[in-house]
N, C-alpha and C positions, 0 to 999 in steps of 0.2 A: 504494500499499500504505500510505498515512497514514505515511509514514517520513521525508518530507522535511525536517522540522524536526530529527529525531535526525540524518540524514545530513549536515546542514549544520552541526550542533554539532561533528561529528567532522571534516569534510573542507572546510568553508567553503561559499561559494556556488557555486563551479565544479563542474559536474556532468561528471564523467569516466566514461565507460561501465563500463570495467573496475573502477573504484573503486565504482560503484553495484552492480554485480553481486556483487562481493566482500562489500559492505556487506549486502546482502539475503540473501546466502547463509550468511555466516560469522560475522557480528558477534554475539558471545554476549551483548551488552547490549542489542540492539536487539529489542524484543518481537516484531517481525513477521519477523525473520530466520528462515531454515530451521534454523540450528543452535539458536537460543533455543527455537524450537517443539519441536525433537527433544529437547532437555534437559528440557522441561516434560513431554512425554509419557512419557519414561523415568522421570522422578520419580514421576509418577502411577500408572504401572505398577508401580513398586517399591512404593509405598505400598499399593496394592491386594493385592499378593501378599506382603505382609510376613511372613506365616506359612508361605509356601510356598518351595519352590526357585525358581530363576529360571525364568520362563515363556517360552515360545517367543515371544511378543509383546516381552517385555522384552529378549530376546536380539537379536532382528532390530533393534529401535530402539536398542539400545546399541551395536550395530555401526556403524548409521548415524551416531549422535551422535559416536562415535570417529572415523569417517571425516571428519566436518565439523569436528571438533575439531583434526585433524592435516591439514588440507587442503593442496591444491596449487593456488594461485590460477590457474595456467595451465591446469588441467583443470577449470575451473568449468563451461563450458558442456556437456561430455560427462556431467558429474557430475549435471546436472538430470535426465536420463532415468533414471539410477541412482537418484536420490533418489524420483522418482515411483514406480519400481518396488518400492522398499524400504518406502514408505509404504503402497502397496497390499497388500504382504505382511503388514505390521504390522496394518493393517485386517482382513484375512482371519483372521489368527491370533487376534486379539482376539474377532472374531465367533464363531469356532469354540470358543475357550476359554471365553467367558462367555455366550454366546447360542445357540450351536449346538445342534442336537437330534439 
């Protein structure tokens, strides 16, 4: 994921699997982490809908972002399935809201 340099700045040269997973999922400063990406999508959706009430896609990604922000490192692996499902729901909601016919 092109994040080795960022990981090493934070954790040093030793690669510990649990630290790698936590870094790739939850680091809010690593541009390739899922939490960073969810925050970016959340921000973009808020900008797009600045004049509207909170949209369905913004609610979905907002809940995912909150979940990632207040994560439980021990539940990281089962969380991946939930993240994938929530991202698919966000995609479908964006498609329906902005591109649906």
